[in-house]
C-alpha positions, 0 to 999 in steps of 0.5 A: 419153319424147318421142323415144321416141315420134318413133322410135315414130311412125318405126316405124308408117311404116316398117311400112306397107310391111312384109309382115306385119301389125303385131300390137298389144299388149294394153296400152293398145293400143300396139305393142311395138317387138319387135312392129315388129321381127317384123313387119320385113320383110327384103324391104323392107330389101333393096329400100330398100337398093338403091333407096338405092345399098348392096345390090347382091344378089338381093332374096330376103328373106333377111337373110344376109351380103350384107344384113348388109354392106349395112346396116353401110354404111348405117349408116356412112354416116348416122353410126349405130352399125354392128353390122349390126343393122337395129334401131329406129334403122335402121329409122326413119332408112331409112324417113324417107330412103325416104319423102324419095326418093318 
């Protein structure tokens, strides 16, 4: 449970940079992970990966083949499961790294 709360806190920081507002779940006022992923911005992902040197394409907000390849390279470099999906752990890790880069 504590690990899940840490990831949720990281999500909150990650989604502060998102284009879309977060939807709050009705149950207990908590935000569901699925809602974080819906709010998650491909543009933010591309900008972050580009800043860190993993993405060299245009920042167009389209989660295409180049973005997926950049996510896989980032995941490999950070010891995450290289599946190309910017899931909870990938977003949280990237968010924390971007905070440090500021």
